[in-house]
N, C-alpha and C positions, 0 to 999 in steps of 0.2 A: 504492500498501501505507498509504503516510501516514496513511489515514484510521483502516486498522484498527488499529492502535497508538494512535491520538488516548484515546483510553481507556483506556489502562494506565495506571496511576498505582501509587504504590509502594505495597508491601506485594502488589500481585495476582500470582496464580499465572498461568505460560505455558508454552507449550512452543513449540520452534523447530521450524517443519512439516520442515524439511529433516534435522534433527539429534534424531531420538530418543532417540539414546543418552545423550543431553547431560541425559535425566530435565528432571523440573518445574525451573520457575527461578521465582525471585522478584525481581519488578521492585524495583529501586532506586531509579530515576527515571527520568525521561521528559522530556528538556529538548532543546528545538530539533531535533525531528525523531532523536535519539540514544536510545535505550532504556538502560540500562543493568540489565542482569538477571543476578542470583546463582543460576547453575544446580546441581545437587545433583551433578551428575558429571563439569561442564566447570568448575566457577568461575567468577569474575566477567567478561563479556563482555558489549563495548558492539555494539549492533545498530543498523545503519543502517534507518531505517523507508521510505525510500525503495527499500528493497532485500529486506525481508524482513518479510511481516505475523504477527505470532506469534498464536498458539492460544489461546485464553484457557482456563483449568482449573476447571472447579467441582469442590467437595466430594467427587461420586459418579465425577470421572473417575479 
């Protein structure tokens, strides 16, 4: 799953595939396979890229 998150850069909008109730999140950092994402409804969460592949969000989503 790490490859899916390799393109995640600060400012990018994403969704957690297993937590739709968290809403859209904005990537804060992507360091060493750990994504820090600030979600609208869950706050700041650190995601292990080896376990979860985030879904990119585009303007029209």
